[in-house]
Structures are given as C-alpha cells and as structure tokens.
N, C-alpha and C positions, 0 to 999 in steps of 0.2 A: 768376143769374149765377156760374159755379164761378171757383173759385181758377186759378192755373197750375198751381196743383200738384196739384190733382184733375182736370184736363184733362190732365195731361202724365200721369197714372198710367193713364188711358183710353186715350193712345195706345200706351203700353207693354203694355196689355191685347191692343188690338186687332193689335201688332206677333207678341204670343208670345213676349212680353221679360217675364216674370214672375217669373225671376230675377235677381238683384243681385249683382254679384260686387264686392265694395267693401275699401277700407279710409279708412274716414271720418275726416274733419278738421272744423273750426270752421265753414268755410264751407258745408258738405256737411249740417249737422244739421237745416236749416229745410226741407228735401226728405226724410230720413230717416225724421223724428220721426212716430210711429203709423203706420206703415208698412200699408197695407193686406193684409187677411188673409189673401188670396191671392197674396200675393207673397211671397218667399223672398229674404232675407238671407245671400251665403255671403262670411265672413271671412277675411281674409287678413291676414296682419301686416306685408306689405309691399306695397306698389304693385308692384312686379313682380311679385309672386304673384299678387296679386288679378288683375292683367289676362291673366297668363297661363293662369291657370284657367280665366278667361271664355275666351281661345282655345282651348282645351282644350275647352270643353263646345260653342263655336261648330263646332270640328271635326265633334265627336264627332254632333253633330244636324243639321250641316249648315243651320243658319240663324245668324241675327245673334244674337248676344249683347250683352248690355247691361252696362256696367261703369262704375262710378264711382267715380274716383277725387281726391285731395286738391289743389283749390289749383295752384299753380305747380310745387310735390312730383310731381304729376304726370308733368311735361314730364322730371324727373331721375331719380326712381325707377323711373317706369314706363315710361320711352321705350322702350328695349330691347324691351319685350311689345309697344309698337307695331309697330316695325320688323320682330320677326318677323309681325306679321298683317299689313305691307303688304306685304313680300317673299314670305311666306306665302299670299297672297290670302284672306284669314282675315278673315267679316267682324264686327267692333265697332262697336258705338256704346257710344264713351265718351264721359261726360260729368264736368267738374270743377267746382268752386265756384270761383268770382270774389268780390273782394271786395266788400263793400255800394256798391250804385254813388253813393249819395249821399254818397261822401268818395274815390271812387277817383281823382278827379285829384289829388288829397293826397298819393298814395302811401303810403297805410297798409302797416301789417303785413300782411302775407301777399297784399297785391297780385300780381296773375299775369298773364305774358305769355305763358302758354303755347300761346298759339293761334301767338304768332308763329315761338316755339320748335320744333311739331311739326309746322307744313307741309309740310318735307319729305317726310314719313312718314307720311300722310294722305290719304285721296280728299279729303278737306274739312276745313277747321278752322277755325270761326266760334264768334263771341260777338255773340248777338243784339242790335240795337240800342234794342228795348224786351221791356219783362217779357214784355208777351203774346205776343211772337214762338216764346218759348220751345218751347212745344209742337209747333209747325209746324217748328219747328228742327230737332226730334230724327225729327219725322216724316218728313220731308226727308234728314237725314243715317241712316236705317233704307235710303230707296229707294236710296240712293247706296251704300251698304254693302253692299246685295247685288245691286248691278248687276254683270256682269263687266268687268272683274276683280274678284273681291268686296275688299275690304280693309277697314279699320278707316275711321272720322270721328270727331272728336273736338268738342267743343261747350263750351266755358267758359259758365258760368251765374252770375250776380250773386245773393250770398245772398240778397238782400231781395226779388228777384223770384217768389218763390214766391206772395209773399200776395196779389199783387194779381189785380184782377179779368179775368177771359177767358173768350171765346167758346169754344164744341164746337169741335172739330179735326176734320174727315173724313179718316179712317185710306183711303188709297186704294187700289186695285191696279195695280202696275206690274210690267208683262211683264219674264224676267227673259232668256231666251233672242236672243241674238244671230246671224244667219245670214249664213252669206257670200255671196257672186252664186257660184250653181250652174255660171256658166261659168270660173270657175277653179279650181274642181273638177274639170271637163272637162279640164285639163290636166293634174293628176295622173294623171286616170284614162289619158288618153294615153302619158303617161311610162310608168306600171307595164304597161301591155298591150304597150309595146315592147322592156320589159326583161328583162335575163337574169336578172339577180338580185340583187331588189329587199330593203331591209331597212326594218323599222319602227323609230322611237326613240319609245317609251312617257312622256312627262312627266307632272308632277302636275296638270295642268288635264285629263286623263281623269276624276280624283274629282269635282272641283270640276263639271262639265260633266254629270255622271252617266253616263260614256260605258264604264264598264269593260266591260261585256258586247259592245258595239259594236266596240270596238277586239279582242276578243279574236276577234268572229266573222270581224272584215276581215282583222287574221292567219292565221288561220286558213284564209279564201276566197284568198285569196295566198298561203298556205304562204312568208312572209317570213320571217326571222330577226327577232328582237325584242330590242331591247337597250334599256335602263332609260337614261335621262339623268343627268348626270354629277351627284355630289353630292345624291340625288334626296330630295324634303322629304316624298312619298310612293312610297310602292310601287305603280304601277298596272297590274300584267300578273302572273297566278299563275308562283310562282318555279319550281315543279314542271313547267310547261307543254313539251311538248315542242320547241316553237319559241323560247323563252327564250336568250337567251345569254350575259346579264348583265351589269353596268355599263358605261358610258364612261367611260374616263380626263378628270379634269379640265384637260388640258391640250392645247394645239395639235396635236402633230406626233403624242405616243401614242394621240390619239383619232381622228385622221384616217387612222394604223396600223390603229385596227381597223376603220375602214370602207374599207380601200381594198379591199375585195372586191366592193363593190356598186356597181351602174352607177346606182341611182335609190335613193336614202333620203327615207323621208318623218318628217319630226317631229310627233308630235299633242301640243301641251300643254308645250310647255319653251321656252327658250332655244334660241338657237342662236348660239352653245354656252356652256355655264357653265365658265370655268375657275376654278383655282383657283392654281399655281404657273404662272410664265412657262416657257413652253419653246416657241421661235420654230417657226412650220411655218403652210402652209396650212390652213384650216377643214378642208378637205374635198379629196380628191385629184381634182385638173380633169378636167373630164369627167363627172365625177359630177352629175345632175341631183339638186337636193337645195329639198327643199319645208318647208316651216314653217306647219302650221295652229297658229294659236294664240288664245286670247281677248282677247290682252291687248297694243292697238297698242304699247304701250313696250316689248313683246319682239319685235314684228314690226318696229320701226321700228330695233332696236337689233344686229340680226343682221349676220354679217359674210359672211355669203352668203347663195345662193339666193333662192327665190320665195317670201315670206309671205304668206299668206292670214288675215285675221281674221275670227273665227267661231266657232260653239259645236264643240266635238271631237265628243260624238256624234251629232250632225247630219252634220258631215262624214265620219264614218267609216262611217256607216249608207249614204250617198250614194256615197260611192267604193265599198263592197263592192256596191252596188246595180250599179253601173255600170261596173267592172271585170270582164275576164276572169278565172273562175277558173284557177289552174294547181295540176299534179301535187303531190304530197307531196310530203315530204322522208324519208328513213329515219332522221335522226338523232332522238335519244332527248333532246335537251335540254343544256343546259352541261355542261362537265366538273365532276362533282364533286369538291372541296379532301379531300384525302386526311384520314381519321379522327386527329384530334389523339392523342397521348399522354398518359396520367393521372400526371404529372410533379409534382413537389414544387420549388419554388412551382407553381402553375397557371398557364398561358397564356390569356389570352382566348379564343384560337379553342378550347379545350378547357370551357371554361367555357358560352361558346355553343351549345356541338355540344351540350350536357348539357341547354342549357336548349331547344334544338331538340327534343330528344327527349321531352321528358315534359310541354310545354304543350300546354294545347289545340290545337286547330286553327282555334277562332276567335276565337284572341286577339287581343291589340290590343298592339301594342308602341310606345311612344313612346321614342325612343332617343337619348341624349347622351351617346356616349364617343367622341371625337374621335381618341383613340388608337387604335382599335379598330375604327375605320368599314371597312378591308376584310374583318376578319373577322366581321363584323357581316351584311356583302353575303356572305360565303362559305357560313356556316353557320345564317345564320337563314332558312328556307321559309314563304311564307305564301303561301296561294291564295288566302283570303276579300279583298274589295274591303274598304276601311276600315281597313285592318289594320297601317298602319304611318305613324309621323308620327317627322320628324326637323327638324333647327333648318334654316331655309331660309337662313341667311346666315352663319353662325360667331359668331354672339354666344351668349355661354353664358350659363345660365339658363334655357333653352325646355324639355328632356325632362320635370322632375319637375311643376311646375305642369300642362305640357299634360295630364299623363298621368293627373293627379289630378281635371282638368276634364273628361277623355274619360270617365272612369272613372262622374264624376257623370253623364254624359251618356247611357250606355248601361251601366245596373248589372246585365245580363242576360254581356254578355260582359267577361271579366278584362283588367284592362290591365297589364303590365309595361312596366317602367322600366328597362334597362340604362344605367347614369350613371356618369361618372368620377367617382372622390372630392375632383379638381378643378371638376369642372360645377357636382357637386352643391351647392357653397355658396355658389353666386351666388341662389341661389333655394330652401336648405334651409327655408327658412319655411313654406312647399306642405305637409311633412309633415304641420304640425298642424292645416291644414284639412282633409286626408284623415282623420285621425283625429277632429274633431270630428264631421264629415258621412259617419262611418263608411264612405269610401267605398275599398272593399276593393284596392284599388292595390298591387302587390307592387313594391317597390322594392331593383334590382340593384345594388349599388356596386362598382365594378371597382376596386380599389386598390391603387396602385404607389406613392402618397407623391411622385408627382412629376407634371411636365406631359411624359407621354410624347410625346403629338403634337407638343410645341413642339421635343421632341429632335431625333423625326425630319425636324422642317423644317429644321432645322440642319444636319441630315447630308446633308438632299436640296439644297440649296440652297449647300453648302458654307462654309457660315461657320464652323463649328466650334462645339464643343461647350463653350467657355469663356465660357457667357452666364451673367449672374447671374437667380435667382429661378426656377430651374428644379426645385426639388423642394420637398415640401410634408411634411415630419415631424410628428408628433407630434399628428394628429386623430385622434381616437376617434369614428368615425361612430356606432359602434353604442350610446353615449350620450347622444350629441346627439340621436339617433331616440329613446330613451327619456326624455331628457326632455321632448321633444313630446309623449309620451305613447305613441309608436308601438312595438309588440312589434320587438325585433331582435336580430341573433344576427351572429354572425364566423362563418365557414368561413375555414379555413387547409386542412385536405386533401383531395386530390381524391378520396378516398373517400368523403368524408361532404356531397359538393355534390348530387348527384341524391338522399338522403334530403331533403336540407331544402329541395330547391325543390319534391319532391312533397307532402311538408308544407305547404308554404305554398300552393299552389293546391287542396286541400283543406282550407284553413283560409279563409272568407268574412270574414277581416278584412284593413283595411292593415297591412303589414308590411315591415321592411327586411333584407333579407340583405346582408351587408358580405362580398366574396369577395376575401380578399387574390390577387395574380395578380403574377406575374412584370416586370420591369420591363422597357422597353423592346420591341425586334426588329418591333414593328407599323412599316410602310413606310409612307409621305408618302401617302395618300388612295389607300391602295393600291398607289404606283409607287414605283421605286425608283430607283439613279440611272445606270441604263442608259438613261435616256431623254436622258442628256447635258446635264442644265441648263444655263444660264450661271454661271458664277460671280459671287456678289453681293459687294459690296464696301460 
C-alpha cells in the first residue's frame, strides 16, 4: 500500500502538473520533503506572486497549473491571484496546508478556515474528510479546473494526511468541449442572412476555446466589422486586420453609440457588456438584434439584453460560417491609426508604446498592467498572433509582473514583455526575483510617473475633483529595487535613449527591467473623456 503523498505525486504526473509554484510554510513541509526528481519547484517570495506566476504558466501552456500555498495565509496573501484566475477563466489547482487533524478542534496556531474564505472566487473549495481522499480530491479538482469555463479550485490538506496509507487513484479522461444546440445557432444564421450591416465582438473566450482561426474565418466570410470586448483580458483578433475596428468602451451609452450603425451584433466569448464607469443608457440601440455565444453560464445569465447561447466558441464560429451566406467585401483598410507621438521630454506613454511596437518582434507576448495608459496600449500596440496579449481581468493590481514571468517560463521561444505602472509593480514586485532565479528572460518596462494617474483621471471623469489624498508616490527607486533582486536594470529619461535601450533588451536573452520616466497625467479614463457626460458623484 502506498502513502497519500506517493499517490498524490502520481496523480500530478498523470495530470501533467510536474511544476509546483509555491511559497512554503510549516504545514506544507510533509508534502514537499524529498520531492521526486521529475518535479520542479518554482519558489516565489509571496503567495500573490506564486499563484500569479502559476496563473501565467497556465495561460501560456493552456493547461492547469499546480500551486501550493501556506495555510490561512493563502487566503489573504494569495486571494487576489485566485480572483484573477476566476475572472480570467484560468485553470489552477491550488492546495494549502492545514493544521494536524489530531488537534484542529483545539484551534491551534495556524489553523485555517481558508476553504470558507475563498469559496466565492473558486469553482470548488474543499477539505477532504479523510486523509486517503486527498489524491482523489486533487484529481477531481483538476477535472473541474479544466472544464469550461475554466478556473481555479482550492483544496486544504491537513499536514498529517501525507503519511497515511492510500490505494492508487485512477486518473480518468474527462472531455472539455461543451456543444450548444444547433437550433440556437440557426437563429443567429437567419439574423445574419437578413442583416444589412452586422458586427462581431471578439471576447477572451475565443482563445480559451481555441477559436482564433475560426473567428477570423467567420469575420471574413461575413465581411463584418469586428470590435474587441471592453477592457479585454486577452486580444483575440489581429490588430492589423482590415475588419478590426478597435475596442468597445466600458460604459453603457458610449458603447451603444459605437454599435449604433449595426442591425445585428454577435458577441463571441465575452459578457454583454463589461462596464466600468456608470453612464446611463441602453445596452444597445433598440431594434438591433443582439446575440451572445459564451462558454460561461454565468455570463449568459448576467447579460442585460439579447439572446444568450452557451457552448464552445470555436464550434459556434465554424457552424455559423458553414451555414450563413457569404457577404461582399468591404473596401476599408481597418481601424484609423492614431497620430505618431512626438519625441518630447518628458516622454508620453504614447511615445513609449509606439517605440515599443516598432522594435518588438512580431511573435512577442505582452502581459500589461498600466491602468493609466490603457488607451495608449490599445492605440499603439499591434499584435497579430494568437496568445500574444494578457491583461488584468478585474482591476486588481499585481497581475502583470507574475503573469509575465509565468508566461515566459511556459514558452521560452517567445519573448515576453511586461509594460507596468510604477504603482502597479509594487503589488507583486517580488516576482522579479523568481524571474532571475529561473533565468526567465522577461523584459519589464516600468512607466514611471510617480503618481496614481489612473485615479486622477477617474477623479476628473466622475467630477469628484483632485482634492483626494494618496495620489502621489514619490521617492521610489525601481532600478535599485530590481538590482536588489539580482535583475539587470536601467533608467531611461530621454526619448533619444529609448529605442536603443529597447533594442538592446530584445537582443539580450536575460531578464531585465527598464524604468522609463514618463509625463504625468493626460490619459483619459479607460480611453473615455468627459464628453460622455457622466453623472456627478457625491
């Protein structure tokens, strides 16, 4: 008879989860001791970074990543990464230690109620009733994590469970594709066939379901304009494509205005719709036929308008293309390009991002977290390859840097770049150390303006005024922080020095940080301005 620990490692092998992302504590030591030689442990210095790097690795591989955190600290220090994974449909199997079963009733030091704490933000949270149930619980967690919509699961394991005897656990095959009723797609086909001017909205679930090529083929078959979902966690349509029209705004009336010219709108793999600032209005112009095809029953239920169909996005796009009539081509050459930014001092974020777009390789992967420059990212970064762009799915800071490290570890052949604000990077700055230790050649580009520009912009947008404390963050030397973690780092202040610095970074296969001093302010709130007439906040 094997032990719980031995059977668990075999389950992890069978699931392909041979890399463990973690930050260990006393209650995890019985599991981690004498780790088998075919496993790799990726240490991070904080649970938020450990789970975030695992999240990036799962995004890069398209498979569930195994994360091992510490007791109740996992729920506090690592919870934001679980929320990221839940909102971004990222499959994680997260285990944490629990105190010894034999005295849990006595409320000992480090006893954990993490299962109850994380439940709203995971697909399943569980503490096995018996030690010998641990490997089967991890297998079940894996099946659930990979089932669409994918997401994190959480299993708390008492530290004395690992030495108990346990029978082998059969690792089963569980299919992942969920197909919608073809009759529902036929309604979409009829609407498109009778439409004068249809449009598609591309959402993050297109990549989750492997539908990149199918959606491009559908758009070209219909010759329909394509928009990106508001505040997208992934870009799922080529930015240079002749049919791409840009991103939708995250507010009701401005978004409805963007789609007002279309009589049929099909949303593929996104909510209807994701809003940020409250601007009253209808979700879409009255009379427009609106359809949502999503792998998420929750997104289908939460939609404010339209007809929702739950199923695989790739299969849906293929079915509609095969049954809808082809449409004549458009003469448009894609979205209107923004003006070329001037090389000023101090540099604007727009100038920085335009230079980055000029010098980066075409197969680059961008993991961004610069909230005050989202509009400029959308305008100036052009990516045409699948799996090229990742962003925070929910507004919680600390996503970008760990995700970039995990993405780079998942795919060493593609260079990963992380444009990140000087405020955002502080939430998971420890991930720099992990990148250095594992020689993950991520390029971190810090936009340093020494304040929370995104908040200042939101103050302007909502008309609360700028008399708010806590908006400035002076006195942070990010170059020295990076060097303290062992990472090569430099500061760039003049526009003429930016392009050489970026070219040198891409030519050097080591992790490195470039801190770029940029001008304060100037960015609109998520690309919007006050012309949309928001209500006054009080």
